[in-house]
DRENDO-1510 file (C-alpha; in Angstrom, 1 decimal, always signed):
<recs>
REC; n; res; u; v; w
REC; 1; MET; +0.0; +0.0; +0.0 .
REC; 2; SER; +1.4; +3.4; -1.0 .
REC; 3; ASN; +1.3; +6.5; +1.1 .
REC; 4; THR; -0.9; +8.9; -0.8 .
REC; 5; ALA; -0.1; +12.0; +1.3 .
REC; 6; HIS; +2.8; +14.1; +0.1 .
REC; 7; TYR; +5.2; +15.4; +2.8 .
REC; 8; ASP; +7.8; +18.1; +2.4 .
REC; 9; ILE; +10.5; +16.2; +4.4 .
REC; 10; ASP; +13.0; +19.0; +4.4 .
REC; 11; ASP; +10.4; +21.4; +5.8 .
REC; 12; LEU; +9.3; +18.9; +8.5 .
REC; 13; ASN; +12.9; +18.3; +9.5 .
REC; 14; GLU; +13.6; +22.0; +9.8 .
REC; 15; LYS; +10.5; +22.5; +11.9 .
REC; 16; ALA; +11.3; +19.5; +14.1 .
REC; 17; ARG; +14.9; +20.6; +14.7 .
REC; 18; ARG; +13.7; +24.0; +15.7 .
REC; 19; HIS; +10.6; +23.2; +17.8 .
REC; 20; LEU; +10.1; +19.5; +18.6 .
REC; 21; TRP; +11.8; +18.3; +21.8 .
REC; 22; MET; +11.9; +14.5; +21.3 .
REC; 23; HIS; +11.8; +12.4; +24.4 .
REC; 24; PHE; +14.9; +10.6; +25.7 .
REC; 25; THR; +16.7; +11.8; +22.5 .
REC; 26; ARG; +20.2; +13.1; +21.9 .
REC; 27; LEU; +19.0; +16.2; +19.9 .
REC; 28; GLY; +22.5; +16.8; +18.7 .
REC; 29; ALA; +22.5; +13.6; +16.8 .
REC; 30; TYR; +19.9; +15.1; +14.4 .
REC; 31; ALA; +21.6; +18.5; +13.9 .
REC; 32; THR; +22.4; +17.5; +10.4 .
REC; 33; LYS; +21.0; +13.9; +10.1 .
REC; 34; GLU; +17.5; +13.5; +8.9 .
REC; 35; ILE; +14.9; +12.8; +11.7 .
REC; 36; PRO; +12.8; +9.6; +11.2 .
REC; 37; ILE; +9.2; +10.7; +10.6 .
REC; 38; MET; +6.6; +8.0; +10.8 .
REC; 39; THR; +3.4; +8.9; +8.9 .
REC; 40; ARG; +1.1; +5.9; +9.1 .
REC; 41; GLY; +0.7; +2.3; +10.3 .
REC; 42; GLU; -1.2; -0.9; +9.5 .
REC; 43; GLY; -1.2; -4.1; +11.5 .
REC; 44; CYS; +2.4; -4.8; +12.6 .
REC; 45; TYR; +4.0; -2.3; +10.2 .
REC; 46; LEU; +4.8; +1.4; +9.9 .
REC; 47; TRP; +5.7; +3.6; +7.0 .
REC; 48; ASP; +7.8; +6.8; +7.1 .
REC; 49; ALA; +7.6; +10.0; +5.1 .
REC; 50; HIS; +9.6; +8.3; +2.4 .
REC; 51; ASP; +7.1; +5.5; +2.3 .
REC; 52; LYS; +9.6; +3.0; +3.6 .
REC; 53; ARG; +8.0; +0.1; +5.6 .
REC; 54; TYR; +9.2; -1.0; +9.0 .
REC; 55; LEU; +8.2; -4.0; +11.2 .
REC; 56; ASP; +7.2; -2.6; +14.5 .
REC; 57; ALA; +8.7; -5.2; +16.8 .
REC; 58; LEU; +8.4; -2.9; +19.8 .
REC; 59; SER; +4.6; -2.1; +19.5 .
REC; 60; GLY; +5.4; +1.6; +19.5 .
REC; 61; LEU; +6.7; +1.4; +23.1 .
REC; 62; PHE; +5.2; -1.9; +24.4 .
REC; 63; THR; +1.8; -0.4; +23.7 .
REC; 64; VAL; +0.1; -1.1; +20.4 .
REC; 65; GLN; -1.4; -4.5; +21.4 .
REC; 66; LEU; -3.9; -4.8; +18.5 .
REC; 67; GLY; -1.7; -3.3; +15.9 .
REC; 68; HIS; -1.7; -0.1; +13.9 .
REC; 69; GLY; -4.5; +1.3; +11.8 .
REC; 70; ARG; -7.5; -0.2; +13.5 .
REC; 71; HIS; -10.6; +1.6; +12.3 .
REC; 72; ASP; -12.8; +0.1; +15.0 .
REC; 73; LEU; -10.7; +1.7; +17.7 .
REC; 74; ALA; -10.5; +5.0; +15.8 .
REC; 75; GLN; -14.3; +4.9; +15.4 .
REC; 76; ALA; -14.8; +4.3; +19.1 .
REC; 77; ALA; -12.9; +7.5; +19.8 .
REC; 78; ALA; -14.8; +9.5; +17.2 .
REC; 79; ALA; -18.2; +8.3; +18.3 .
REC; 80; GLN; -17.5; +9.2; +21.9 .
REC; 81; ALA; -16.1; +12.6; +21.0 .
REC; 82; GLU; -19.4; +13.3; +19.2 .
REC; 83; THR; -21.4; +12.4; +22.3 .
REC; 84; LEU; -19.3; +13.8; +25.2 .
REC; 85; GLU; -15.8; +14.9; +24.3 .
REC; 86; TYR; -14.7; +15.8; +27.8 .
REC; 87; PHE; -15.8; +16.1; +31.3 .
REC; 88; PRO; -13.7; +15.5; +34.5 .
REC; 89; ILE; -14.4; +12.7; +37.0 .
REC; 90; TRP; -14.0; +15.1; +39.9 .
REC; 91; SER; -17.2; +14.5; +41.8 .
REC; 92; TYR; -18.9; +13.3; +38.6 .
REC; 93; GLY; -19.0; +10.1; +36.5 .
REC; 94; HIS; -19.7; +9.5; +32.9 .
REC; 95; PRO; -20.6; +6.1; +31.2 .
REC; 96; PRO; -17.3; +5.3; +29.6 .
REC; 97; ALA; -15.3; +5.7; +32.8 .
REC; 98; ILE; -17.9; +3.9; +34.9 .
REC; 99; GLU; -18.1; +0.9; +32.4 .
REC; 100; LEU; -14.4; +0.7; +32.0 .
REC; 101; ALA; -13.8; +0.7; +35.8 .
REC; 102; ALA; -16.3; -2.1; +36.2 .
REC; 103; LYS; -14.7; -4.1; +33.3 .
REC; 104; LEU; -11.2; -3.7; +34.8 .
REC; 105; ALA; -12.5; -4.9; +38.2 .
REC; 106; GLU; -14.0; -7.9; +36.4 .
REC; 107; LEU; -10.7; -8.8; +34.7 .
REC; 108; ALA; -8.4; -8.1; +37.6 .
REC; 109; PRO; -7.6; -10.9; +40.2 .
REC; 110; GLY; -9.2; -11.2; +43.6 .
REC; 111; ASP; -10.9; -8.1; +45.1 .
REC; 112; LEU; -9.1; -5.5; +43.1 .
REC; 113; ASN; -12.4; -3.6; +42.5 .
REC; 114; ARG; -11.5; +0.1; +42.8 .
REC; 115; VAL; -10.1; +2.0; +39.8 .
REC; 116; PHE; -8.5; +5.4; +39.8 .
REC; 117; PHE; -7.8; +6.7; +36.3 .
REC; 118; THR; -4.7; +8.6; +35.2 .
REC; 119; THR; -3.4; +9.5; +31.7 .
REC; 120; GLY; -0.2; +7.3; +31.8 .
REC; 121; GLY; +2.1; +5.0; +33.6 .
REC; 122; SER; +4.3; +7.4; +35.5 .
REC; 123; GLU; +1.1; +9.1; +36.9 .
REC; 124; ALA; -0.3; +5.7; +37.8 .
REC; 125; VAL; +2.9; +4.7; +39.7 .
REC; 126; GLU; +3.1; +8.0; +41.5 .
REC; 127; SER; -0.7; +8.0; +42.3 .
REC; 128; ALA; -0.3; +4.6; +43.9 .
REC; 129; TRP; +2.5; +5.9; +46.1 .
REC; 130; LYS; +0.3; +8.9; +47.2 .
REC; 131; LEU; -2.6; +6.5; +47.8 .
REC; 132; ALA; -0.4; +4.2; +50.0 .
REC; 133; ARG; +0.8; +7.2; +52.0 .
REC; 134; GLN; -2.7; +8.7; +52.6 .
REC; 135; TYR; -4.2; +5.3; +53.3 .
REC; 136; PHE; -1.7; +4.6; +56.1 .
REC; 137; ARG; -2.1; +8.1; +57.5 .
REC; 138; ALA; -5.9; +7.5; +57.6 .
REC; 139; LYS; -5.3; +4.3; +59.5 .
REC; 140; GLY; -3.1; +6.0; +62.1 .
REC; 141; GLU; +0.2; +4.8; +60.6 .
REC; 142; GLY; +1.4; +8.0; +59.1 .
REC; 143; GLN; +5.0; +7.1; +59.6 .
REC; 144; ARG; +4.6; +4.6; +56.7 .
REC; 145; TYR; +5.8; +6.5; +53.7 .
REC; 146; LYS; +8.8; +4.6; +52.3 .
REC; 147; VAL; +8.7; +2.3; +49.2 .
REC; 148; ILE; +11.1; -0.4; +48.0 .
REC; 149; SER; +11.7; -1.4; +44.4 .
REC; 150; ARG; +14.4; -3.1; +42.4 .
REC; 151; GLU; +17.7; -2.1; +41.0 .
REC; 152; THR; +17.7; -1.1; +37.3 .
REC; 153; ALA; +13.8; -1.1; +37.3 .
REC; 154; TYR; +12.1; +1.6; +35.4 .
REC; 155; HIS; +8.9; +2.9; +37.1 .
REC; 156; GLY; +8.4; +6.3; +35.4 .
REC; 157; THR; +9.9; +9.9; +35.2 .
REC; 158; THR; +7.8; +12.2; +37.4 .
REC; 159; LEU; +9.8; +13.0; +40.5 .
REC; 160; GLY; +7.9; +10.5; +42.7 .
REC; 161; ALA; +8.0; +7.7; +40.2 .
REC; 162; LEU; +11.6; +8.6; +39.4 .
REC; 163; ALA; +12.5; +8.0; +43.0 .
REC; 164; ILE; +11.0; +4.5; +42.7 .
REC; 165; THR; +13.0; +4.0; +39.4 .
REC; 166; GLY; +16.2; +2.1; +40.1 .
REC; 167; ILE; +18.3; +3.5; +37.2 .
REC; 168; PRO; +21.0; +5.9; +38.5 .
REC; 169; SER; +21.7; +7.6; +35.2 .
REC; 170; LEU; +18.0; +8.7; +35.0 .
REC; 171; ARG; +17.9; +9.8; +38.6 .
REC; 172; THR; +21.1; +11.7; +39.1 .
REC; 173; PRO; +20.4; +14.8; +37.1 .
REC; 174; PHE; +17.2; +15.4; +39.0 .
REC; 175; GLU; +18.3; +14.9; +42.6 .
REC; 176; PRO; +17.3; +15.4; +45.3 .
REC; 177; LEU; +14.3; +13.2; +44.5 .
REC; 178; THR; +11.2; +12.5; +46.6 .
REC; 179; PRO; +12.6; +10.9; +49.8 .
REC; 180; GLY; +11.7; +7.4; +51.0 .
REC; 181; ALA; +12.6; +5.1; +48.1 .
REC; 182; SER; +15.3; +2.3; +48.3 .
REC; 183; HIS; +16.2; -0.6; +46.0 .
REC; 184; VAL; +16.9; -4.3; +46.3 .
REC; 185; PRO; +18.4; -6.8; +43.8 .
REC; 186; ASN; +16.4; -7.6; +40.7 .
REC; 187; THR; +15.7; -11.1; +39.3 .
REC; 188; ASN; +18.5; -11.2; +36.7 .
REC; 189; ARG; +20.0; -14.7; +37.1 .
REC; 190; TYR; +22.4; -14.3; +34.2 .
REC; 191; ARG; +26.0; -14.4; +35.6 .
REC; 192; HIS; +24.6; -14.7; +39.1 .
REC; 193; PRO; +26.4; -17.4; +41.2 .
REC; 194; LEU; +23.0; -18.7; +42.3 .
REC; 195; GLY; +21.3; -18.2; +38.9 .
REC; 196; GLN; +21.1; -22.0; +38.1 .
REC; 197; ASP; +19.7; -22.9; +41.5 .
REC; 198; GLU; +16.0; -21.8; +41.4 .
REC; 199; VAL; +15.4; -22.3; +45.1 .
REC; 200; ALA; +18.6; -20.7; +46.4 .
REC; 201; PHE; +18.2; -17.8; +44.0 .
REC; 202; CYS; +14.6; -17.2; +45.1 .
REC; 203; ASP; +15.6; -17.4; +48.8 .
REC; 204; TRP; +18.4; -14.8; +48.3 .
REC; 205; LEU; +16.1; -12.4; +46.5 .
REC; 206; VAL; +13.2; -12.6; +48.9 .
REC; 207; GLU; +15.6; -12.4; +51.9 .
REC; 208; GLY; +16.9; -9.2; +50.3 .
REC; 209; ILE; +13.4; -7.7; +50.3 .
REC; 210; GLU; +12.8; -8.7; +53.9 .
REC; 211; ASP; +16.1; -7.5; +55.1 .
REC; 212; ARG; +15.5; -4.1; +53.5 .
REC; 213; ILE; +12.1; -3.8; +55.2 .
REC; 214; LEU; +13.8; -4.6; +58.5 .
REC; 215; TRP; +16.6; -2.2; +57.9 .
REC; 216; GLU; +14.3; +0.6; +57.0 .
REC; 217; GLY; +12.0; -0.2; +59.9 .
REC; 218; PRO; +8.8; -2.1; +59.0 .
REC; 219; GLU; +6.7; +0.6; +60.7 .
REC; 220; THR; +8.0; +3.1; +58.1 .
REC; 221; VAL; +7.5; +1.1; +54.9 .
REC; 222; ALA; +4.3; +1.6; +52.9 .
REC; 223; ALA; +4.8; -0.5; +49.7 .
REC; 224; VAL; +7.0; -2.7; +47.6 .
REC; 225; TYR; +6.9; -2.1; +43.8 .
REC; 226; LEU; +7.6; -5.0; +41.4 .
REC; 227; GLU; +7.0; -5.6; +37.7 .
REC; 228; PRO; +5.9; -9.2; +36.9 .
REC; 229; VAL; +8.7; -9.2; +34.3 .
REC; 230; GLN; +11.1; -6.3; +34.7 .
REC; 231; ASN; +11.6; -4.2; +31.6 .
REC; 232; ALA; +14.8; -2.2; +32.2 .
REC; 233; GLY; +17.8; -4.4; +32.0 .
REC; 234; GLY; +16.1; -6.7; +29.6 .
REC; 235; CYS; +13.0; -8.7; +30.5 .
REC; 236; PHE; +14.0; -10.3; +33.9 .
REC; 237; VAL; +11.6; -13.1; +34.8 .
REC; 238; PRO; +11.0; -14.1; +38.4 .
REC; 239; PRO; +12.2; -17.5; +39.8 .
REC; 240; GLU; +9.6; -20.1; +40.7 .
REC; 241; GLY; +7.7; -19.1; +43.9 .
REC; 242; TYR; +9.1; -15.6; +44.0 .
REC; 243; PHE; +5.9; -13.6; +44.1 .
REC; 244; ARG; +4.2; -16.0; +46.5 .
REC; 245; ARG; +7.1; -15.5; +48.9 .
REC; 246; VAL; +7.2; -11.7; +48.4 .
REC; 247; ARG; +3.4; -11.7; +49.2 .
REC; 248; GLU; +4.1; -13.5; +52.4 .
REC; 249; VAL; +6.8; -11.1; +53.4 .
REC; 250; CYS; +4.6; -8.1; +52.7 .
REC; 251; ASP; +1.7; -9.6; +54.7 .
REC; 252; LYS; +4.1; -10.3; +57.6 .
REC; 253; TYR; +5.0; -6.7; +58.0 .
REC; 254; GLY; +1.8; -5.0; +56.8 .
REC; 255; VAL; +3.4; -3.7; +53.6 .
REC; 256; LEU; +1.4; -3.1; +50.4 .
REC; 257; LEU; +2.5; -5.0; +47.2 .
REC; 258; VAL; +2.2; -3.0; +44.1 .
REC; 259; SER; +2.4; -4.8; +40.8 .
REC; 260; ASP; +3.6; -2.3; +38.2 .
REC; 261; GLU; +2.1; -3.6; +35.0 .
REC; 262; VAL; +2.3; -0.6; +32.7 .
REC; 263; ILE; +4.0; -3.0; +30.2 .
REC; 264; CYS; +3.0; -6.5; +31.4 .
REC; 265; ALA; -0.8; -6.1; +31.5 .
REC; 266; PHE; -3.4; -6.5; +28.7 .
REC; 267; GLY; -2.0; -9.6; +27.0 .
REC; 268; ARG; +1.7; -8.9; +26.8 .
REC; 269; LEU; +2.4; -12.0; +28.9 .
REC; 270; GLY; -0.7; -14.0; +27.6 .
REC; 271; GLU; -3.0; -13.0; +30.5 .
REC; 272; TRP; -4.9; -9.8; +31.3 .
REC; 273; PHE; -2.5; -9.1; +34.1 .
REC; 274; GLY; +1.0; -10.4; +34.8 .
REC; 275; ALA; -0.1; -11.1; +38.3 .
REC; 276; GLN; -2.3; -13.8; +36.9 .
REC; 277; ARG; +0.5; -15.4; +35.0 .
REC; 278; TYR; +2.6; -15.7; +38.1 .
REC; 279; ASP; -0.3; -16.4; +40.4 .
REC; 280; TYR; -0.1; -13.7; +43.0 .
REC; 281; LEU; -2.6; -11.2; +44.4 .
REC; 282; PRO; -1.2; -7.6; +44.7 .
REC; 283; ASP; -2.8; -4.9; +46.7 .
REC; 284; ILE; -2.4; -2.4; +43.7 .
REC; 285; ILE; -2.0; -2.8; +40.0 .
REC; 286; THR; -0.6; +0.1; +38.0 .
REC; 287; CYS; -1.3; +0.0; +34.3 .
REC; 288; ALA; -1.4; +2.1; +31.1 .
REC; 289; LYS; +0.0; +1.5; +27.6 .
REC; 290; GLY; -1.8; -1.5; +26.3 .
REC; 291; LEU; -5.1; -0.5; +28.0 .
REC; 292; THR; -6.1; +1.4; +24.9 .
REC; 293; SER; -3.5; -0.2; +22.5 .
REC; 294; GLY; -2.1; +3.4; +22.4 .
REC; 295; TYR; -5.0; +4.9; +20.5 .
REC; 296; SER; -5.6; +7.3; +23.3 .
REC; 297; PRO; -3.6; +8.0; +26.5 .
REC; 298; LEU; -5.0; +6.3; +29.6 .
REC; 299; GLY; -3.6; +4.8; +32.8 .
REC; 300; ALA; -5.1; +3.3; +35.9 .
REC; 301; VAL; -4.5; +2.4; +39.5 .
REC; 302; ILE; -6.5; -0.7; +40.4 .
REC; 303; CYS; -6.8; -1.3; +44.1 .
REC; 304; ARG; -8.1; -3.9; +46.5 .
REC; 305; ASP; -11.3; -3.0; +48.4 .
REC; 306; HIS; -9.6; -2.4; +51.7 .
REC; 307; LEU; -7.6; +0.5; +50.3 .
REC; 308; ALA; -10.8; +2.4; +49.6 .
REC; 309; GLU; -12.3; +1.8; +53.0 .
REC; 310; PRO; -10.8; +4.9; +54.7 .
REC; 311; PHE; -12.3; +7.2; +52.0 .
REC; 312; LEU; -15.9; +5.8; +52.0 .
REC; 313; ASP; -17.4; +7.5; +55.0 .
REC; 314; GLY; -17.9; +11.1; +56.2 .
REC; 315; THR; -15.8; +13.9; +54.8 .
REC; 316; SER; -12.8; +11.8; +53.8 .
REC; 317; SER; -11.5; +11.8; +50.3 .
REC; 318; PHE; -8.3; +10.8; +48.4 .
REC; 319; LEU; -6.8; +14.2; +47.8 .
REC; 320; HIS; -5.5; +13.6; +44.4 .
REC; 321; GLY; -6.8; +14.1; +40.8 .
REC; 322; ILE; -5.7; +14.6; +37.2 .
REC; 323; THR; -7.5; +16.8; +34.7 .
REC; 324; PHE; -7.5; +14.2; +31.9 .
REC; 325; GLY; -7.6; +11.1; +34.1 .
REC; 326; GLY; -10.6; +9.0; +33.0 .
REC; 327; HIS; -11.1; +11.1; +29.8 .
REC; 328; PRO; -14.3; +9.9; +28.2 .
REC; 329; VAL; -12.7; +9.4; +24.7 .
REC; 330; SER; -9.8; +7.3; +26.2 .
REC; 331; CYS; -12.2; +5.2; +28.3 .
REC; 332; ALA; -14.4; +4.5; +25.3 .
REC; 333; VAL; -11.3; +3.4; +23.4 .
REC; 334; GLY; -10.2; +1.2; +26.4 .
REC; 335; LEU; -13.6; -0.5; +26.5 .
REC; 336; LYS; -13.4; -1.2; +22.7 .
REC; 337; ASN; -9.9; -2.4; +23.0 .
REC; 338; ILE; -10.8; -5.0; +25.6 .
REC; 339; GLU; -13.9; -6.0; +23.6 .
REC; 340; ILE; -11.8; -6.6; +20.5 .
REC; 341; MET; -9.2; -8.6; +22.5 .
REC; 342; GLU; -12.0; -10.8; +23.9 .
REC; 343; SER; -13.8; -11.3; +20.6 .
REC; 344; GLU; -10.6; -12.0; +18.6 .
REC; 345; GLY; -9.0; -14.2; +21.3 .
REC; 346; THR; -5.9; -12.1; +21.6 .
REC; 347; LEU; -4.7; -13.6; +24.9 .
REC; 348; ALA; -5.1; -17.1; +23.5 .
REC; 349; HIS; -3.2; -16.1; +20.4 .
REC; 350; VAL; -0.2; -15.0; +22.5 .
REC; 351; ARG; -0.2; -18.2; +24.5 .
REC; 352; ALA; -0.4; -20.3; +21.3 .
REC; 353; HIS; +2.4; -18.4; +19.6 .
REC; 354; GLU; +4.8; -17.4; +22.3 .
REC; 355; ALA; +6.8; -20.6; +22.1 .
REC; 356; GLY; +7.4; -20.1; +18.4 .
REC; 357; PHE; +8.5; -16.6; +19.0 .
REC; 358; ARG; +10.8; -17.7; +21.8 .
REC; 359; GLU; +12.2; -20.6; +19.6 .
REC; 360; ARG; +13.3; -18.2; +16.9 .
REC; 361; ILE; +15.0; -15.8; +19.2 .
REC; 362; GLU; +16.7; -18.6; +21.2 .
REC; 363; GLY; +18.0; -19.8; +17.8 .
REC; 364; LEU; +20.2; -16.7; +17.7 .
REC; 365; ARG; +22.4; -17.9; +20.6 .
REC; 366; ASP; +24.8; -19.3; +18.0 .
REC; 367; ILE; +25.9; -15.7; +17.1 .
REC; 368; PRO; +29.0; -15.0; +19.2 .
REC; 369; ILE; +27.7; -11.6; +20.4 .
REC; 370; VAL; +24.5; -13.1; +21.9 .
REC; 371; GLY; +24.9; -14.1; +25.6 .
REC; 372; ASP; +21.4; -14.6; +27.0 .
REC; 373; VAL; +17.8; -14.8; +25.8 .
REC; 374; ARG; +15.0; -14.2; +28.4 .
REC; 375; GLY; +11.5; -13.0; +28.9 .
REC; 376; ALA; +7.9; -14.2; +28.6 .
REC; 377; GLY; +4.9; -13.9; +26.3 .
REC; 378; TYR; +5.5; -11.3; +23.6 .
REC; 379; PHE; +8.2; -9.6; +25.7 .
REC; 380; LEU; +11.7; -10.9; +25.0 .
REC; 381; ALA; +15.3; -9.6; +25.2 .
REC; 382; LEU; +18.7; -10.7; +24.0 .
REC; 383; GLU; +21.7; -9.7; +26.2 .
REC; 384; LEU; +24.8; -8.9; +24.2 .
REC; 385; VAL; +28.3; -9.9; +25.5 .
REC; 386; ALA; +31.8; -9.4; +24.5 .
REC; 387; ASP; +32.5; -13.2; +24.8 .
REC; 388; PRO; +29.6; -15.7; +25.4 .
REC; 389; GLU; +31.9; -18.4; +26.8 .
REC; 390; THR; +33.2; -16.2; +29.6 .
REC; 391; GLU; +30.0; -14.0; +29.7 .
REC; 392; ALA; +32.4; -11.0; +29.5 .
REC; 393; HIS; +30.8; -7.6; +29.8 .
REC; 394; PHE; +31.4; -4.9; +27.2 .
REC; 395; THR; +33.2; -1.8; +28.3 .
REC; 396; ASN; +31.1; +1.4; +28.3 .
REC; 397; GLU; +32.8; +2.5; +25.1 .
REC; 398; GLU; +32.1; -0.9; +23.4 .
REC; 399; SER; +28.5; -0.9; +24.4 .
REC; 400; GLU; +28.1; +2.7; +23.1 .
REC; 401; GLU; +29.7; +1.7; +19.8 .
REC; 402; ILE; +27.8; -1.6; +19.3 .
REC; 403; LEU; +24.4; -0.3; +20.3 .
REC; 404; ARG; +24.4; +3.3; +18.9 .
REC; 405; GLY; +27.1; +3.1; +16.3 .
REC; 406; VAL; +26.4; -0.3; +14.7 .
REC; 407; LEU; +23.1; -1.9; +15.7 .
REC; 408; SER; +20.6; +1.0; +16.0 .
REC; 409; PRO; +21.3; +2.3; +12.4 .
REC; 410; ALA; +21.5; -1.3; +11.1 .
REC; 411; PHE; +18.1; -2.1; +12.5 .
REC; 412; PHE; +16.6; +1.1; +11.1 .
REC; 413; GLU; +18.2; +0.5; +7.7 .
REC; 414; ALA; +16.8; -3.1; +7.6 .
REC; 415; GLY; +13.3; -1.9; +8.5 .
REC; 416; LEU; +13.1; -3.2; +12.0 .
REC; 417; ILE; +11.9; -1.2; +15.0 .
REC; 418; CYS; +13.1; -2.7; +18.3 .
REC; 419; ARG; +15.0; -1.4; +21.3 .
REC; 420; ALA; +18.8; -1.4; +21.7 .
REC; 421; ASP; +19.0; -0.5; +25.3 .
REC; 422; ASP; +21.9; +0.0; +27.8 .
REC; 423; ARG; +20.1; +0.7; +31.1 .
REC; 424; GLY; +22.3; -2.0; +32.5 .
REC; 425; ASP; +24.2; -4.4; +30.2 .
REC; 426; PRO; +23.4; -3.9; +26.5 .
REC; 427; VAL; +20.2; -5.7; +25.3 .
REC; 428; VAL; +18.0; -5.8; +22.3 .
REC; 429; GLN; +14.3; -5.9; +23.3 .
REC; 430; LEU; +11.4; -7.2; +21.3 .
REC; 431; SER; +7.7; -6.6; +22.0 .
REC; 432; PRO; +5.7; -7.0; +18.8 .
REC; 433; PRO; +2.0; -6.3; +18.6 .
REC; 434; LEU; -0.1; -9.2; +20.0 .
REC; 435; ILE; -1.5; -9.9; +16.6 .
REC; 436; ALA; +1.9; -10.9; +15.3 .
REC; 437; GLY; +2.5; -14.4; +14.1 .
REC; 438; ASP; +4.9; -16.6; +12.1 .
REC; 439; GLN; +5.4; -14.2; +9.3 .
REC; 440; GLN; +6.5; -11.4; +11.6 .
REC; 441; PHE; +8.6; -13.8; +13.8 .
REC; 442; ASP; +10.5; -15.0; +10.7 .
REC; 443; GLU; +11.1; -11.5; +9.6 .
REC; 444; ILE; +12.4; -10.5; +13.0 .
REC; 445; GLU; +14.7; -13.5; +13.2 .
REC; 446; SER; +16.1; -12.9; +9.7 .
REC; 447; ILE; +16.9; -9.2; +10.3 .
REC; 448; LEU; +18.4; -9.9; +13.8 .
REC; 449; ARG; +20.5; -12.7; +12.5 .
REC; 450; THR; +22.0; -10.5; +9.8 .
REC; 451; THR; +22.5; -7.4; +11.9 .
REC; 452; LEU; +23.8; -9.2; +15.0 .
REC; 453; THR; +26.2; -11.3; +12.9 .
REC; 454; ASP; +27.6; -8.1; +11.3 .
REC; 455; ALA; +27.9; -6.5; +14.7 .
REC; 456; SER; +29.8; -9.6; +16.0 .
REC; 457; ARG; +32.2; -9.4; +13.0 .
REC; 458; HIS; +32.7; -5.6; +13.7 .
REC; 459; LEU; +33.6; -6.4; +17.3 .
REC; 460; ARG; +36.1; -9.0; +16.2 .
REC; 461; ARG; +37.7; -6.6; +13.8 .
REC; 462; SER; +37.9; -3.9; +16.4 .
REC; 463; HIS; +39.6; -6.3; +18.8 .
REC; 464; SER; +42.0; -7.4; +16.1 .
REC; 465; VAL; +43.0; -3.9; +15.4 .
REC; 466; ALA; +43.3; -3.1; +19.1 .
REC; 467; GLY; +45.4; -6.2; +19.6 .
REC; 468; ALA; +47.7; -5.3; +16.8 .
REC; 469; ASP; +48.1; -1.8; +18.2 .
REC; 470; ARG; +48.9; -3.2; +21.6 .
REC; 471; ARG; +51.4; -5.7; +20.3 .
REC; 472; GLU; +53.1; -3.0; +18.3 .
REC; 473; GLY; +53.4; -1.0; +21.5 .
REC; 474; GLY; +54.9; -4.0; +23.3 .
REC; 475; LYS; +51.7; -4.7; +25.4 .
REC; 476; GLU; +49.8; -7.9; +25.6 .
REC; 477; TRP; +46.2; -7.9; +24.5 .
REC; 478; SER; +43.7; -9.6; +26.9 .
</recs>
């Protein structure tokens, strides 16, 4: 299909360089280089202003569950806008927000029946922290304000959510952050001395959380934030029994368990919520992204009944609100998104095809640069290493060169959108739309095989040149 619209690409680039502040972007990189401009999408594919096609193997940003260009989702938004385009849910309700809240309560595990809407994931994470703090204050435990999360975990960019985030490079420029957050080891078993012993590794991780609660003082800790599968660092999955044990620790000390599912909910792991895949009951679920398949911004904090109890009587209220939280158009899209996923069997599709997806990515382990493959559902990562036999880390300079100098431009040139990420050791992340199947998996595997093989050869050549330089200088290369 051809793009019928004509774009003045030079004009768009000039305007973008002057006015568009792209997120998490080295703006200087585009001072002279052309900015990629995406103009339309259909299914698992996108087209740019040159009408070049790309396979979106990242679902936009872990978001476009049902694929691009869905007229039924667009029509749901248009129909609602014609009826009620906007009204806040500050002391009011409207049908889309009410119906979506009821539907989320139906889909969520256990007694997670209360839904507080936001416009995105960072807001949901921060709203959950505010709720936990006011909840404990209402219960006479106002000293409980601290939260615990995991190292390298990403939970958002607002100052509260950023404090929960465990990535130093994102935090440092904005310090001092909201006080009260601390971090414990994540579930990355690659290279860990206990990584091959499921029981011992789980014991060590859970003991780390309990030790941190005790160190902080249990009477001061409000919540523990965990993703079902941790995004940053590259799709860290939990060991067997991990979440059941964490739930026991939280109950022991009266701490809330928050399941941050901004990425993992709405089918990404083959279930409505990641907590269902790993069989645990959190006190709070934070979600966004796939809730609307990205067709309109929306996030939510889904809570167990007991968290609403202090706010149900008298003059009490949760003193928090967001102008566009629960926007009627976004809620209508969310309802339609869930309806389509149910009618088309999207979750069953993911469960039926995740093994084939994983098999293709696992097959790339024969490339020397690939050290580990991990993840679950339609959410996988390859960790890149300097030497897979020794599991040697890249230096910072090598990581920069391989990810940004070699792989990112190679993926783009080959028409593959994925994530080359170095928030931790370098990884390539894959998160295709949930409608993807064998055709897309074959295409992903083929492009990755070519680009990763070329990157591996580039690394060997670099090492050979460096070795020759060292030998000429009378130094031994190691």
